Steps between C-alpha positions, in 0.01 A plus 500: 500500500125445475456797266762351267330160516163654414661679205639167379158335528335789314758471221444124485124546457556771237723263302234228525241740351734588213568134428125433483453772238456333157675795333834396654486153345591642160838617632689184609807694614302733727288211627814304590642805680181547705470127573856488636443808717178344633675169570789674677258662746285193563717360782506814712129572437397148606713531813356845578142375459569207731653745749189721489285193560709407805476854638122499459470164677723633780284812540185289506648268764608794719150645477357160595722492812350829614155338512345269754654155466521203725845380605523229239408731211732772630793257514427381147478857371820602677683201353375592153608862553853393594528296181369788288750743655786263414374469143462877474863550604611228258320663208630845591854362464418340165351823368798711612729267305274515196506880503880517490623632164584210271830470321400539134758234408374231739311297240782510246736228386866548587856463383742376767867585457738284707873578519781323683663736749802461726622145545629377163383154394296457818306820426429377147370168634280681750364727223407186307316362806307826538396485136377143549315608819304767311429269207367236740293758689344616173426138415320456834289807414433370147667806346681480168878552500760567234876542527566826315880492525759305695879511540611168647826392660668169436404343834122539488483855629387822332665839483168662416157406369167663423179297525148606408214397730160543337203483735237720663634640825860396434638843590289535817663184638851515358577872539629441854781279364706791366828547682812313610460133595787364711595134542710344774616141445796270439564497124523163326843602374626585854697209645568671833133515596499874562179699471510754220275801452401605150215693347276552198282796408140477386302771321129448438363727228137530388476432130420823319271533201613693195249776579659545846861520380554636152847419368638723226698285257738794446603460865618142444829352391425147379793263444493142379751225570528124498344317793734320735438126502623166623677425170440239232169528320372756751742774388307780331644591161274807469495814713172435682592642843390856577650773716288812548642814661255770608711811442314746731536273808795277409293184568634200307288190433615185322313193380642197318278210601279489190616379158342797325638854512143636497397288802808609696429863410140477625612338826770762555248781443263344758779497756609854412143626528467347850832648616406849376157470665665406830732802470197720440331360812812558711519862381135553598566354846798731545304806394234434765741554787232533767317180404530210744698215343530189712819298521303196386386655176794722409640264237854629554744264325787593732309413818581163663155352542547131580757250626493130410697316770548135402670370819201618705243410229347848515410792278453834678346811348672794669230756417237331717715268713314191380680164482407164350682175583449291184756601243443196277134577424562876500755473219255272318264796468296465821538871581136615525505503882794742496329714237176508700688629807666770288164606356346515849791708634476739207124539544539564873757772434283661233196488730702669772606768255144561380370528858776748590406707195138534615 
């Protein structure tokens, strides 16, 4: 571990020398690339330097204890040594986490696809509540959001929706939300007071740039049609809605929320690009059969990940066995505590895997 840390520090210092070279200032693109690489390493280098300082102080204190000291000085030195050993262990843990390979998508914005599952109208209502939960969470984080497409039911629910969440680190936090979300409660439409179980699926996809996913226009079937509306003046007389079919994969994306055909087309292509990027990632995961993939971070849409039990006021994440007892605030977007526990569990599993590999 220490050899790797020294290599990181050496690379950091080399980047600093390159950034100080006046010749690089004439190439803004290269300067920006080097500056970002330097910034990305600054956290781990600062932590490593603090760790080395602690180790040196610990060694000095141990050497002092081997000398001739009176009882009072010896007790003071021993107390200081105990503190330094605790800090050394703490920083070792921090550095191990920092050395774990980073998910290249972690800093990206995301598209969240929410679909009503089993449960009819109740599932559609629950899907709508999940969409609101993620929109509220993004608002708490001061991230920008946009509803890319939505298919609503007549009672306030949604059959499916795609929302864009634009913010640094959105994927690193929200990627654990992919999977089946199950709800247990008495529906408002149920007069007998029986608890029903229904579900909705969530897929969190990092938003892909055009350079990452190149879409050949010859592979697309693009249809236009009139947007569905509430009637009256809102009925679209022009064919502004877009349906794009990606022929090689069979993926179909629709968008009808904008009044311009061009705007709907651009939105649909953003969604299609994210779906194809996610498919590409899943294929890469499958190809690396021997790689450790934790249950927390698998992102499998068919996996039941969480149950929202209204009678008991609890939400339980089945991957880590963690439960919160405040459904009202949770569904209002106060989900960071749950996310933090998922991140910690994922990091612990990855650390265990890296230690076993050594």
